[in-house]
C-alpha positions in Angstrom: 13.5 -63.5 9.8 12.6 -60.6 7.6 11.8 -57.0 8.3 12.4 -53.5 7.2 14.6 -50.7 8.5 12.0 -48.2 7.3 8.7 -48.2 9.3 5.5 -48.6 7.4 4.0 -45.5 9.1 6.1 -42.5 9.8 4.2 -42.1 13.1 2.9 -44.9 15.3 1.5 -44.1 18.7 -0.1 -47.0 20.7 -2.2 -46.0 23.7 0.0 -46.3 26.8 -1.2 -47.7 30.1 0.3 -49.4 33.1 -0.9 -52.7 31.8 0.3 -52.1 28.3 3.1 -53.7 26.3 5.0 -50.5 25.7 4.8 -48.6 29.0 8.3 -47.2 28.5 10.2 -44.8 26.3 9.5 -47.0 23.3 5.9 -46.0 23.7 6.6 -42.4 24.5 10.0 -41.3 23.0 11.6 -38.0 23.8 12.3 -35.5 21.1 15.9 -36.7 21.1 14.9 -40.3 20.8 12.4 -39.6 18.1 15.1 -39.3 15.4 12.5 -39.6 12.6 11.1 -36.2 13.6 7.6 -37.4 13.2 4.7 -35.1 13.9 2.4 -36.1 16.7 -1.3 -36.6 15.8 -3.8 -33.8 16.2 -5.3 -33.2 19.6 -7.9 -30.6 20.5 -5.4 -27.8 20.3 -7.4 -24.8 19.0 -8.9 -24.0 22.4 -5.3 -23.3 23.7 -5.3 -20.2 21.5 -8.7 -18.9 22.6 -9.2 -17.9 26.2 -13.0 -18.1 26.0 -13.2 -21.5 24.4 -13.1 -24.9 26.3 -11.9 -28.0 24.5 -15.4 -29.6 24.7 -17.3 -26.5 23.6 -19.2 -26.4 20.3 -16.9 -25.3 17.4 -16.1 -21.7 16.9 -17.5 -19.7 14.0 -14.9 -20.4 11.3 -16.1 -17.5 9.1 -16.0 -14.8 11.8 -13.2 -12.3 11.0 -12.8 -11.4 14.7 -12.3 -15.1 15.6 -9.8 -15.5 12.7 -7.6 -12.5 13.8 -7.8 -13.5 17.4 -6.5 -17.0 16.5 -3.9 -15.6 14.1 -2.5 -13.3 16.8 -2.4 -16.1 19.3 -0.6 -18.5 16.9 1.9 -15.9 16.0 2.7 -15.3 19.7 2.9 -19.1 20.3 5.5 -19.4 17.5 7.5 -16.5 18.7 7.6 -17.8 22.2 8.9 -21.2 21.0 11.6 -19.5 18.9 12.6 -17.3 21.8 13.1 -20.3 24.0 15.7 -21.7 21.5 13.6 -24.2 19.6 14.1 -24.4 15.8 11.4 -24.9 13.2 11.9 -28.3 11.5 14.3 -29.5 14.2 12.5 -29.6 17.5 9.5 -27.4 16.7 7.4 -29.0 14.0 3.8 -28.1 14.3 0.9 -26.0 15.6 -2.2 -27.8 16.7 -5.4 -26.2 15.4 -7.5 -29.3 16.1 -11.2 -28.7 16.5 -12.9 -28.9 19.9 -14.2 -32.3 21.1 -17.7 -31.6 19.9 -19.9 -32.3 16.9 -21.6 -28.9 17.1 -20.7 -26.6 14.3 -21.7 -23.0 13.9 -25.0 -22.5 12.1 -24.6 -18.8 11.1 -25.5 -17.7 7.6 -21.8 -17.5 6.5 -20.8 -20.9 7.9 -23.9 -22.5 6.4 -23.0 -21.1 3.0 -19.5 -22.6 3.2 -20.8 -26.0 4.3 -23.2 -25.9 1.4 -20.4 -25.0 -1.1 -18.1 -27.7 0.3 -20.7 -30.4 1.0 -19.1 -30.8 4.4 -18.4 -28.9 7.7 -14.7 -29.6 7.1 -14.6 -27.0 4.3 -14.8 -24.2 6.8 -12.1 -25.8 8.9 -9.7 -26.3 6.0 -10.3 -22.8 4.7 -9.6 -21.4 8.2 -6.4 -23.4 8.7 -5.1 -22.7 5.1 -5.5 -19.0 5.8 -3.6 -19.0 9.1 -0.8 -21.2 7.8 -0.3 -19.0 4.7 -0.3 -15.9 6.8 2.5 -17.4 9.0 4.5 -18.5 6.0 4.2 -15.0 4.5 5.6 -13.6 7.8 8.7 -15.8 7.6 7.6 -18.8 9.7 7.8 -21.4 7.0 8.3 -25.0 7.8 5.6 -25.6 10.4 2.6 -27.9 9.9 -0.8 -26.9 11.1 -2.8 -29.9 12.4 -6.6 -30.3 12.0 -9.1 -33.1 12.6 -11.4 -34.9 10.2 -13.6 -35.9 13.2 -17.1 -35.8 14.7 -19.1 -34.1 12.0 -16.1 -33.1 9.9 -15.0 -36.6 8.7 -16.2 -35.8 5.2 -13.5 -34.1 3.0 -14.4 -30.8 1.5 -15.7 -30.8 -2.1 -13.6 -27.8 -3.2 -11.0 -26.7 -0.7 -7.7 -28.6 -0.7 -5.5 -28.5 2.4 -2.4 -26.7 1.4 1.1 -28.2 1.8 1.3 -27.0 5.5 -1.9 -28.6 6.7 -1.8 -32.0 8.4 -5.0 -34.0 8.8 -5.8 -36.6 11.5 -8.8 -38.7 10.4 -10.7 -40.2 13.3 -12.7 -43.4 13.1 -14.9 -42.0 15.8 -18.1 -44.0 15.1 -16.8 -46.6 12.8 -18.0 -50.2 12.8 -15.6 -52.2 15.0 -17.1 -55.5 14.1 -15.9 -55.5 10.5 -12.9 -54.6 8.3 -12.0 -51.0 7.9 -12.4 -51.1 4.1 -16.2 -51.5 4.5 -16.4 -54.8 2.6 -18.0 -56.7 5.4 -20.5 -54.1 6.8 -24.1 -55.1 6.7 -25.9 -53.6 3.7 -29.1 -52.9 5.6 -27.5 -50.0 7.5 -28.2 -46.6 5.9 -25.2 -44.6 4.9 -25.0 -41.2 6.6 -25.6 -38.1 4.5 -22.4 -36.3 3.8 -22.9 -33.7 6.5 -24.5 -35.9 9.1 -22.9 -36.8 12.4 -21.5 -40.2 11.6 -23.2 -42.3 14.3 -25.3 -44.1 11.8 -22.6 -44.7 9.3 -20.6 -47.9 8.6 -17.1 -48.6 7.3 -18.1 -48.1 3.7 -18.7 -44.4 4.6 -15.5 -44.1 6.6 -13.4 -45.7 3.9 -14.9 -43.4 1.2 -14.2 -40.4 3.4 -10.7 -41.4 4.2 -10.0 -42.1 0.5 -11.2 -38.6 -0.2 -8.8 -37.0 2.2 -5.9 -39.2 0.9 -6.6 -37.9 -2.6 -6.4 -34.3 -1.4 -3.2 -34.6 0.6 -0.3 -36.9 1.5 -0.4 -35.6 5.1 -3.0 -37.9 6.7 -2.9 -39.8 9.9 -5.6 -42.2 11.1 -6.8 -42.1 14.7 -8.1 -45.7 15.1 -10.5 -46.4 17.9 -10.8 -49.8 19.5 -11.8 -48.9 23.0 -11.4 -50.8 26.3 -14.9 -51.8 27.5 -14.2 -53.1 31.1 -16.1 -56.4 31.5 -17.8 -56.2 28.1 -14.6 -56.6 26.1 -14.5 -56.9 22.3 -11.6 -57.7 20.1 -10.5 -56.4 16.7 -7.5 -58.8 16.6 -8.5 -60.8 13.5 -9.2 -57.6 11.5 -5.8 -56.0 12.2 -3.8 -57.6 9.4 -6.2 -56.4 6.7 -7.1 -53.0 8.3 -3.5 -51.7 8.7 -2.4 -53.0 5.3 -5.4 -51.2 3.9 -4.4 -47.9 5.5 -0.8 -48.4 4.3 -2.0 -49.0 0.7 -4.2 -45.8 0.8 -1.0 -43.8 1.7 -1.9 -43.1 5.3 1.3 -41.7 6.9 0.7 -42.4 10.6 -1.5 -44.2 13.1 -2.7 -43.3 16.6 -4.0 -46.6 17.8 -6.4 -45.9 20.6 -6.8 -49.5 21.5 -6.5 -48.6 25.1 -6.1 -51.1 27.9 -7.2 -51.2 31.5 -6.2 -54.8 32.0 -9.2 -57.0 31.1 -8.9 -57.6 27.4 -6.5 -58.8 24.7 -5.1 -55.4 23.8 -1.5 -56.2 24.9 -1.4 -58.8 22.2 -2.9 -56.4 19.6 -0.3 -53.7 20.4 2.5 -56.2 19.8 1.0 -57.4 16.6 0.7 -53.9 15.2 4.3 -53.2 16.3 5.3 -56.2 14.1 3.3 -54.9 11.1 5.0 -51.5 11.4 8.4 -53.1 10.4 7.1 -56.0 8.3 4.0 -54.8 6.3 4.6 -57.3 3.6 4.3 -60.3 5.9 2.0 -63.1 4.7 -1.1 -64.2 6.5 0.8 -67.4 7.5 3.6 -65.3 9.0 1.1 -63.1 10.8 -0.6 -66.2 12.3 2.8 -67.6 13.3 3.8 -64.4 15.0 0.4 -64.3 16.8 1.1 -67.8 18.2 4.5 -66.6 19.5 3.0 -63.6 21.2 0.3 -65.7 22.8 2.9 -68.1 24.1 4.9 -65.2 25.5 1.9 -63.6 27.2 0.2 -66.8 28.6 2.8 -69.5 28.7 2.3 -73.2 27.9 -1.5 -72.8 28.0 -1.5 -70.3 25.2 -3.3 -72.7 22.8 -6.3 -72.7 25.1 -6.4 -68.9 24.9 -6.1 -69.1 21.1 -9.1 -71.5 21.0 -11.1 -69.1 23.3 -10.3 -66.1 21.0 -11.7 -68.0 18.1 -14.9 -68.7 19.9 -15.0 -65.0 21.0 -14.5 -63.9 17.4 -17.2 -66.2 16.1 -19.7 -64.8 18.7 -18.9 -61.3 17.4 -19.1 -62.3 13.7 -22.7 -63.5 14.2 -23.7 -59.9 14.9 -24.3 -56.9 12.6 -22.4 -53.7 12.7 -21.6 -52.0 16.0 -19.4 -49.1 16.7 -16.4 -48.7 18.9 -18.3 -46.8 21.6 -21.1 -49.3 21.8 -24.0 -46.9 21.4 -26.0 -45.1 18.7 -27.3 -47.2 15.9 -24.9 -50.1 16.7 -26.2 -50.9 20.2 -27.9 -54.2 19.3 -25.2 -56.2 21.0 -21.6 -57.1 20.3 -21.9 -60.9 20.5 -24.4 -63.7 20.0 -26.0 -64.6 23.3 -27.0 -68.0 21.9 -23.5 -68.8 20.8 -21.9 -67.6 24.0 -24.4 -69.6 26.1 -23.8 -72.7 24.1 -20.0 -72.5 24.5 -19.9 -71.2 28.1 -18.8 -74.5 29.6 -16.2 -75.0 27.0 -14.7 -71.5 27.6 -14.6 -72.1 31.4 -12.6 -75.3 30.8 -10.3 -73.6 28.3 -9.4 -71.0 30.9 -9.0 -73.5 33.7 -6.4 -75.3 31.6 -4.7 -72.1 30.5 -4.4 -70.8 34.0 -3.1 -74.1 35.3 -0.4 -74.3 32.6 0.9 -70.7 32.9 4.6 -70.6 33.5 4.8 -67.5 35.7 2.7 -65.4 38.0 2.4 -62.7 35.3 1.1 -65.1 32.7 -1.4 -66.6 35.2 -2.6 -63.1 36.1 -3.1 -62.2 32.4 -5.1 -65.4 31.8 -7.2 -64.8 35.0 -7.9 -61.2 33.9 -8.9 -62.2 30.4 -11.2 -64.9 31.9 -13.2 -62.2 33.7 -14.9 -60.8 30.6 -15.5 -64.4 29.5 -17.3 -65.2 32.7 -19.3 -61.9 32.6 -20.5 -62.5 29.1 -21.3 -66.1 29.8 -23.3 -65.2 32.9 -25.1 -62.4 31.0 -26.0 -64.7 28.2 -27.3 -67.6 30.3 -28.5 -66.7 33.8 -31.9 -65.2 33.0 -32.6 -67.8 30.3 -32.0 -70.5 33.0 -34.3 -68.6 35.3 -37.0 -68.4 32.6 -36.7 -72.2 32.2 -36.9 -72.7 35.9 -33.5 -74.4 35.9 -32.4 -73.7 39.4 -29.5 -76.1 39.2 -28.0 -74.2 36.2 -28.7 -70.9 37.9 -26.6 -72.0 40.8 -23.7 -73.0 38.5 -23.8 -69.5 36.9 -24.0 -67.8 40.2 -21.0 -69.7 41.4 -19.1 -68.6 38.3 -20.0 -65.0 38.8 -18.8 -65.2 42.4 -15.5 -66.7 41.1 -15.2 -63.9 38.6 -15.5 -61.3 41.4 -12.8 -63.2 43.4 -10.5 -63.1 40.3 -11.1 -59.4 39.9 -10.1 -58.7 43.5 -7.1 -61.0 43.3 -5.7 -59.2 40.3 -6.2 -55.6 41.5 -9.6 -54.6 40.1 -12.4 -53.1 42.1 -15.7 -54.8 41.0 -17.6 -51.9 42.5 -15.4 -49.2 40.9 -16.4 -46.9 38.1 -15.9 -48.8 34.9 -14.0 -51.6 36.8 -10.7 -49.8 36.4 -7.4 -51.2 37.6 -6.0 -50.0 40.9 -3.5 -48.0 38.8 
């Protein structure tokens, strides 16, 4: 056994949920437990300083002097209130969140447009604004705090001229990245047009995201990646086989922290992915063979003696995705052509049903059986999607009945394992 006493990333946050692997203080440590003193990732914090701004509103005018001084006064009051409560900068008070609103709408006034033009990116206005506030606070004697901003939703592109100063901390979000290919962009289809540098990145692929992230890492050592791999209810996808390359790539670029929004409502393979990333955090130099061996151990722990059937299913699932072009983590925009090959899923539907029957039968505990049953539900859904209407078009009523029975079985498994098939998004009872 090998490993490190120093984590690969100074900050690692895996999306916590009732079904997750780390639904405890390991996944959400207190300030006392967090002995490394890591900063949290940026959230949409700017609106907390502005009474007339909601977190989902369009962005403020970053060149408006009134807005600047309003924010500066609010930040100063925020800092003073924390100090008055007994907190100490650099000990239990580490940062101020100036993260942009959850919106891609940036101000189009003449002054803002001039800055965007000079900086070749909307992020230039954000960086200039945050630099100015942080420098003002340092001048007033509040040195030691970081000021967190996003590279996100129309500000992913780094500024051409402005450099974040030593007090600025950037969280780069893969908000419309391609989830079907590796993060370094090497596998993305060449027939997708790269987004212009100031465009909303819904039509960009991982070549763009990699170029933008490299640009931020060249400007500052204080970069986190907010990595999206979102739960999709009964239309699950997996990024499991890209993880080894993706997070080693981020590490080699000098990324200092990861917020892994591979969230989990119970129907996918995210519990396994969480545990694999936790292993990489302490053993980044593991070989691909060691990675594969650890994956087998985790699958056995999660699913019991039938784990090899689950492994075989995951490989079929991955191949069905690999046959498709780019699609992004939200499933819309320019990447809405489908996440898996209907032909391949239809051709392997019977095989996958048999694999899950065997895996469920060989589970060693009720928890392992429940996980296998829950994972089978997306398999049934995708199989039925891919084959029912084709059978109808052929007039194959016998096959239609088989598929209908499988769909009914899936609904029974959902009910059995605490899901409401008629609920919004098929969420868990939790």
